[in-house]
C-alpha positions as CSV (number, residue, x, y, z in Angstrom):
1,X,1.0,3.1,-12.5
2,X,3.5,0.3,-13.1
3,X,1.9,-2.4,-10.9
4,X,-0.2,-2.9,-7.9
5,X,1.0,-4.8,-4.8
6,X,-0.6,-6.1,-1.6
7,X,0.8,-7.7,1.5
8,X,-0.9,-10.3,3.7
9,X,0.4,-11.5,7.0
10,X,0.4,-14.9,8.7
11,X,-1.5,-15.8,11.8
12,X,1.9,-16.2,13.5
13,X,2.6,-12.5,12.9
14,X,6.2,-13.3,11.7
15,X,7.6,-10.9,9.2
16,X,9.2,-13.9,7.4
17,X,5.7,-15.2,6.7
18,X,4.3,-12.1,4.9
19,X,3.0,-13.0,1.5
20,X,3.5,-10.4,-1.3
21,X,1.1,-10.3,-4.3
22,X,2.1,-8.2,-7.4
23,X,-0.2,-7.5,-10.3
24,X,1.3,-6.4,-13.6
25,X,-1.3,-5.0,-16.1
26,X,-1.3,-5.7,-19.9
27,X,0.5,-2.4,-20.7
28,X,3.5,-3.6,-18.6
29,X,3.7,-7.3,-19.6
30,X,2.4,-9.2,-22.5
31,X,-0.1,-11.3,-20.5
32,X,-1.4,-9.7,-17.3
33,X,-0.2,-11.7,-14.4
34,X,-0.2,-11.8,-10.6
35,X,2.9,-13.0,-8.9
36,X,3.1,-14.4,-5.3
37,X,6.4,-13.8,-3.5
38,X,7.1,-15.8,-0.4
39,X,10.2,-16.2,1.9
40,X,11.4,-19.8,2.5
41,X,13.1,-20.8,5.7
42,X,14.2,-24.3,6.6
43,X,12.7,-24.3,10.1
44,X,14.7,-27.5,10.8
45,X,18.0,-25.6,10.3
46,X,20.0,-26.7,13.3
47,X,21.7,-29.9,14.3
48,X,22.6,-28.6,17.8
49,X,19.8,-26.5,19.3
50,X,20.1,-22.9,20.5
51,X,20.5,-22.6,24.3
52,X,17.2,-21.4,25.7
53,X,15.6,-21.1,29.1
54,X,12.2,-21.5,27.5
55,X,10.8,-25.1,27.4
56,X,8.8,-24.1,24.2
57,X,12.1,-23.7,22.2
58,X,13.4,-27.1,23.4
59,X,10.1,-28.6,22.5
60,X,10.4,-27.3,19.0
61,X,13.9,-28.7,18.6
62,X,12.9,-32.2,19.8
63,X,9.9,-32.1,17.5
64,X,11.8,-31.1,14.4
65,X,15.4,-32.4,15.2
66,X,17.7,-34.0,12.7
67,X,16.5,-37.5,13.5
68,X,13.0,-36.5,12.3
69,X,14.5,-35.3,9.0
70,X,16.0,-38.6,7.9
71,X,12.8,-40.6,7.3
72,X,11.2,-37.6,5.5
73,X,14.3,-37.3,3.2
74,X,14.5,-41.1,2.7
75,X,10.8,-41.2,1.6
76,X,11.5,-38.2,-0.8
77,X,14.5,-40.0,-2.4
78,X,12.6,-43.2,-2.9
79,X,9.4,-41.6,-4.1
80,X,9.6,-38.5,-6.3
81,X,6.0,-37.6,-5.6
82,X,6.3,-37.9,-1.8
83,X,4.7,-35.0,0.0
84,X,4.4,-34.3,3.7
85,X,1.6,-32.3,5.3
86,X,2.6,-28.6,5.7
87,X,5.3,-29.0,3.2
88,X,8.9,-30.1,3.5
89,X,10.3,-26.6,4.0
90,X,7.9,-23.9,5.1
91,X,4.3,-22.8,5.4
92,X,2.1,-19.9,6.3
93,X,-1.5,-19.3,7.2
94,X,-3.1,-16.0,5.9
95,X,-5.3,-14.2,8.4
96,X,-9.0,-14.6,7.7
97,X,-9.5,-10.8,8.1
98,X,-7.3,-10.4,4.9
99,X,-9.3,-12.7,2.7
100,X,-11.7,-10.0,1.4
101,X,-8.8,-7.8,0.5
102,X,-7.1,-10.6,-1.3
103,X,-10.3,-11.5,-3.2
104,X,-10.6,-7.9,-4.3
105,X,-7.0,-7.9,-5.4
106,X,-7.6,-11.0,-7.5
107,X,-10.3,-9.1,-9.3
108,X,-7.5,-7.6,-11.4
109,X,-7.4,-10.9,-13.3
110,X,-10.8,-12.4,-12.7
111,X,-13.4,-9.7,-13.4
112,X,-14.8,-11.6,-16.3
113,X,-14.2,-15.2,-15.0
114,X,-16.1,-17.1,-12.4
115,X,-14.9,-20.4,-10.8
116,X,-17.9,-22.3,-9.2
117,X,-16.2,-25.6,-8.6
118,X,-15.2,-26.6,-5.1
119,X,-11.4,-26.3,-5.1
120,X,-9.4,-27.2,-2.0
121,X,-5.8,-27.0,-3.4
122,X,-4.0,-25.0,-6.1
123,X,-0.4,-26.0,-7.0
124,X,2.0,-23.3,-8.3
125,X,5.5,-24.3,-9.6
126,X,8.7,-22.5,-10.5
127,X,12.0,-24.1,-11.4
128,X,12.9,-25.2,-7.9
129,X,9.8,-25.4,-5.7
130,X,6.1,-26.3,-5.6
131,X,3.8,-24.1,-3.6
132,X,0.4,-25.3,-2.6
133,X,-2.5,-23.0,-1.6
134,X,-4.9,-25.0,0.4
135,X,-8.0,-24.7,2.5
136,X,-6.9,-25.8,6.0
137,X,-8.0,-25.9,9.6
138,X,-6.4,-27.0,12.9
139,X,-9.4,-29.2,13.9
140,X,-13.1,-29.2,13.7
141,X,-13.5,-26.5,16.3
142,X,-11.4,-24.0,14.4
143,X,-12.5,-21.9,11.4
144,X,-11.3,-22.7,7.9
145,X,-8.2,-20.8,6.7
146,X,-6.2,-20.2,3.6
147,X,-2.8,-21.8,3.9
148,X,0.3,-22.0,1.7
149,X,2.9,-24.8,2.0
150,X,6.1,-25.2,0.0
151,X,8.2,-28.2,-0.8
152,X,10.6,-29.6,-3.3
153,X,9.2,-30.4,-6.7
154,X,9.6,-34.0,-8.0
155,X,13.0,-34.5,-9.5
156,X,15.2,-37.2,-10.9
157,X,17.1,-39.5,-8.5
158,X,20.3,-37.4,-8.2
159,X,18.3,-34.2,-7.8
160,X,16.3,-35.8,-4.9
161,X,19.5,-37.0,-3.2
162,X,21.0,-33.5,-3.4
163,X,17.9,-31.7,-2.0
164,X,17.4,-34.4,0.6
165,X,20.9,-33.7,2.0
166,X,20.2,-30.0,1.9
167,X,17.1,-30.6,3.9
168,X,18.9,-32.6,6.5
169,X,22.0,-30.5,7.0
170,X,21.4,-27.2,5.2
171,X,20.5,-23.8,6.6
172,X,18.2,-22.4,3.9
173,X,16.7,-18.9,3.6
174,X,15.5,-17.6,0.3
175,X,12.6,-15.7,-1.4
176,X,10.8,-17.3,-4.3
177,X,8.3,-16.0,-6.9
178,X,5.3,-17.9,-8.3
179,X,3.1,-16.9,-11.2
180,X,-0.7,-16.9,-10.7
181,X,-2.4,-17.0,-14.1
182,X,-6.1,-16.1,-14.7
183,X,-7.3,-19.6,-14.2
184,X,-5.5,-20.1,-10.9
185,X,-6.6,-16.7,-9.7
186,X,-10.2,-17.6,-10.4
187,X,-9.8,-20.9,-8.5
188,X,-8.2,-19.0,-5.6
189,X,-11.1,-16.6,-5.5
190,X,-13.4,-19.6,-5.3
191,X,-11.5,-21.1,-2.4
192,X,-11.7,-17.8,-0.5
193,X,-15.5,-17.7,-1.1
194,X,-15.8,-21.3,0.2
195,X,-13.8,-20.4,3.4
196,X,-15.8,-17.2,4.0
197,X,-19.2,-18.9,3.4
198,X,-18.4,-21.9,5.5
199,X,-17.1,-19.8,8.4
200,X,-20.2,-17.5,8.2
201,X,-22.5,-20.5,8.4
202,X,-20.5,-22.0,11.3
203,X,-20.8,-18.7,13.2
204,X,-24.5,-18.5,12.6
205,X,-25.1,-22.1,13.7
206,X,-23.2,-21.3,17.0
207,X,-25.4,-18.3,17.6
């Protein structure tokens, strides 16, 4: 066996938001590692909207139109650490029914490690992007969920200007890979346990 892989879908059921996890054992790589592959789409990728007879599509355009991108980009240029909820580019929410399977998959790295601290966010970086795995919920009436959100990493001034312009005017689709080491895998398992335990307690209290 070369590697193990698992796929987990988003609540929105979009194929573009399927998260792929790959585990490479020690006999394949020097340090056993899990990689997370995600597709990135600039959901604000049109200056002129598509023609549509559906009000929902027009509502999305007016919510995410180009005029909304300017203040986000401006803040990013002025402040290298600026972040926006749900990420600047894309995000996905893993289905809660998949969390047990994901936790079992993470056992590849964490069978001898436990992470007992409450962790609400894990940040993974590659050369271009920062991906955050976070515990999230829509509001107090919804269950907790595991959510990833992706945005530009902090850069120097010229780099921020370049990517801010790409954010405003660019049409961007790509696939990016992020390494999950043993420590982050243990933290992610802990986050999953927090979500499952909290949602179980919530369900019991309602009954």
